[in-house]
N, C-alpha and C positions, 0 to 999 in steps of 0.2 A: 962597369958599375951597374948594379942591378936596377932594373926599371921599377919605378915607384908603383906600388900596387894601387889599383883604383879603389876608392872608398865611396860607397853610396850610403848616405844616411838613411836609417830606417824611416825617419819621419817624412821623407820625400815620397814614400809609398803608402803610408797609412796601413791600418789593420788589414783591410780587404785586399789591397794591392800586394802587401807582404805575403799573405796566404797564397794568393795566386802565383806570385813569383816563386815561392818555395816549393810548391806542389806541381808546377806545370810539367815537370819532366816525368812524373809518376804515371805509369800505365797499369791498368788492372790486368793482372796475370791469371786470376782465378775466375772460372765461369760463374761461380756463385756470387761474385761481386756485381750487384745490379747498379749501385750508385756509390761513388766514392766521394771525394771532396767536392763541395759546391752546393750543398743543401743543409737543412737543419740537422740531418742525421745521415749516416751511411746506411745503405740497404743491401742486405745479404740474403740470398735465397737459401732457405732451410726447409726442405720437404715441401709440403703444400702451402706453407705460409712464408711470408717474408719477415726477416728479423731486421730491426733498425737499431743502430748503435750511435750514441752521441756522447761527447765528453766536454766538460767545461772546467776551467781553472780559475779559482778565486784567490787573489793575493792581497794580504794585508797591506794597507797603504795605497793600493791601486783600486781594488774593487770594494773594499769595506774598511771602516775605521772603528776599531774596538773602543774608542772613546765613547761612542754613542750607539754601538750595535750590540745588543745582548747576544751572548753566544748561542742561546737556544733559538733565537730568531735567525741567527746566521746559519745554523745547521739546517733549519727548516727551508730557508731560502735557497741554500746551496743545492738541495734536492729539487726544489720546484723549478729552478731555472733549467735544469736538465730535462725534467719531465715535460716541460713546456715545448722543448724541441721535438720530443717524441710525438706529442699531440699534434704538432705542426705538420707532421708527416701523415696525419690521419691514422695514427697507430695507437696501440694501447701499451703503456709502460708496464713491465713485469719485474725487472730486477735492477739493482744498482750496485756498484762497487764504490768504496770510499777510501781515498788515500789522503793523508795529511802530513804536512811538515810542521813540526811543533817547535816553537821558540821556548827558550828557558824561562820566560816570564809567566808561562802558563803552568798551572798545577793540574793534578789529576781531576780535581773537582771542577776545574774549568772545562776540561774535555768531557766530563760527564754531562755538563750543560749543553755543549755542542752536540753530542750524540743523542741527547734527549730530544733536541729539535729534529735531528735526522730521523730518529725513530718515529716521532710524531708525524712527519711528512710521509714516511713509508706506510704507516697505518692509515692515514687519511686517504692516500691515493692507491692503496692496495698493492704495493710493490715490496719485494724482498731485498734486504741488504745481504749480499752473498759473498763479500770479500773486500779486499783492499790492501793498503800498505801504510806503514807509518815510518817517519824519519825525523831526525832532528833538523831544525832550520835555524840559520844564523840571520835571517832577514825577515822574521815575523811569521805569522801563521799562514800556511798555504793549504788550500782545500781543492782536491781534484776528484770529481765525481763522474763516473761513467754510467749512463743509463741505457738499458736494453729494453726493447719493446717488440711487438709483433703485430702483424695485420695480414688479412687476406690479400692476395696479389692484386685483386681488382680495387682495393680500397686505398692503397698508397697514393699520396698526393705529393707532387714535387713542386718546386718553385718554377719549373720550366713549362708548365702546361697552360699558361694564360693565352687566350686567343683574342684577336681584335673583336671589339664590341662586347666582350665579357664585362660584367659589372664588378666593381671593386667594393668589397664589404669589410666591415670592421666590427669586432666585438668591443663592448665596453666604452671607456673613455681614455683620453691620453693626457699626458703632462703631469699627472698627479705625483708619480714617483720622483720626478725631478724636483718638484716643489717641496716634497717632503724632505729630500736631501738638502735643499737650500735652507729649510728651517733648522735642521740638525746642525748644519755648518755654521749658521748664524749663532746658535746657542753655544756651540763649541768655542767660537771666538769670544763671546761674552764671558764664558767661564775662564778662558785663558787670560783675559784682560782684568777681570774683577775677582776671580776666585770664588764666585758664588756657586754653591754646590747644586742648587735646584734649578734646572732649566725651565724656561717658560714655554711649556708645550700644550697648555690647555687650548682647546678649540681647533687643534690641527690633527685630530684623530684619523681622518680619512687619508690625508696625504702621507702621514707618517706610516700608516699601515701599508700603503702601497709600496713604500720603499723598504720597510723593515721586514714585512711578512707578506710578500705577494703570493698570489695563487695562480696555478696553471688553469687554463680555460677548458677543462674537461667538459663542463656543462655546455659550452658552445659546440664542441665536437659531437656530443650526444644529441643535441637539438638538431644539428644538420643531418645526422643519420636518421633520426625519427621523421624528419621532414622529407626524406628521400633526396637530399641534395648532396652530391659529391663535388666539392670544390675543384675547379680546374687547376688552381695553384694555391699554395698556402705557405705562410711563414709566420713565426711569432715575432712580436715587436720587442726586441731587446736593445736595439741600437737606435730607435727612433723611426717614426713613420717614413721620413724621407729616405733613409738608408734601406729600409725593408722594401719599399716600392721600387727603388733602383735595382735591388737584387732580383725581384720578380721580373722587371723589365729586361734586365740583362740576360737572365737565364732563359726567358721565354722568347727573346728576340722581338720585343714589342715596346710601345710607348704607353703613356697614360695621361689622363687628365683627372685631377682630384680637386674637388670644390671646397674652398675654404669654409664656407658657411655650413657644410655638411660634416665637418670634422667634430666629433663629440668631445667637449671639454666640460668636466664637472663644475658645478657652481663653487664647490669648495676649492677647486684648483684656481678658478678665476679670482676668488677672494684673496688667496695667498699671493697670486701674481700681482694684484693691485697693491697689496701691502708692501711687497718687496720691489715694486716698480720693475717687474719682469714681464716680458711680452708672452702672453699665453699661447700664441700661435707658435712661437719659437720653442716653447716647452713641449707642445704637442708634436711638432715636426722632428725635433732633434733630441728630446729628453732621454728617451730610452728607458729600459727596465719596467715598462708597463706590463709586459707579457700578455698583451691582448693578441687575438688572432686576426691577421690580415689575410684575406683570401679573395679569390675571384670565382664568379659563378657564370653560367650561361644565361643569356637573356630570358630563355624560357622558364627559368627558375625564379624569376623576379617575384611572382605572386607568393611563392612558398617562403621566400626570404622575408617578405613584409610581415609574415605572421610570427616571426621569431622575436622573442623578447631580448632586448639588449644588443641587437645587431643593426647596424646602419649601412646603407649604400652611400658611399662617399665619392664615387667617380666611375670611370670606365676605361677600358683598355683601348689603345689606338695603335696605329701602325708604328713601326720602329722609327721611321723617318721623322715623325712628329715630336719625338723626345718625351721626357717626363716633366710635367708641369703642374703647378698649383694654380688654380684659377680663382682670382679674387672676385668678390661680389660685383665689382664694377667692370669685370671682363678682362682684366689684365692677366697675362701669363707670367708666372715666376718659376724659373727652372728649379727643380728639386735637386739639392746637393746632398750626396751621401756624406755623413760625418764619420762615424766609426772611431776607432781607437788611434790616437796620435800621441800617446804618452811618452814615447821615446823618439 
């Protein structure tokens, strides 16, 4: 009788564990491969510069809901989330490819709207759309975008460069995208229960924009270059502050201390959290899709960083043995837990 095959549920690994499990046996065979799996983008040597390549998959029902997501906004966002990964490598995006799986419920005019958003993002960030693929889909709209960028060899920044005593810095504020999503989900439920066609979205402009039409933080990258600061490590915040800090700590072989009172949360986000009885700290730590830049700098660059608008120092890097913790105003240490994708 054949031995029963072992079955491991994907949910026991989570997103990051699954990626590590599936790719652990792959070795780089080409000398031009400078960095493979494990960062915001792969890095490939091409002449005097380095090329970065990243790809992202967006699935209807998982990453977006067409009930409340305008197709033009979706196209724009699909580009931005990939460009953000390029910027997180301290590189400049140059081209994208776009592949889509199209369900029967969409018409040509719908795809026109989607591609209008893609074109708007390309023009705004100065990148070229150079190809892709289309296919029918039986499970809803699927969007896969690959972004390509470039940088001088000395400019590339990895997740793995953080050193003990480096300062942890953050652009912008956190939690707004999650709260925008909560508002949209609330209004969707009201519509399903009452049939009212007009959602009540007045007064939520900030959080709604953060979820529906986010922007990549090219301005932060430009400010750092102008100030003469090269981050020792960097990552964009797509899965929440906790997860991204854990990535930097793991790849750099370090620990960290982040101070709760230093984490920037916008007044608009606090207001929505209070209205929905949602903890603002949880939104900031685990919400994701804020696409802010999280990076570390050397101690000697502290004066330079204080002169940059919209950038906050929120903590510091410690030895690996100390772990990754959030420090509360009363001095308590709370271990940071990576969230990530657990949909299946």
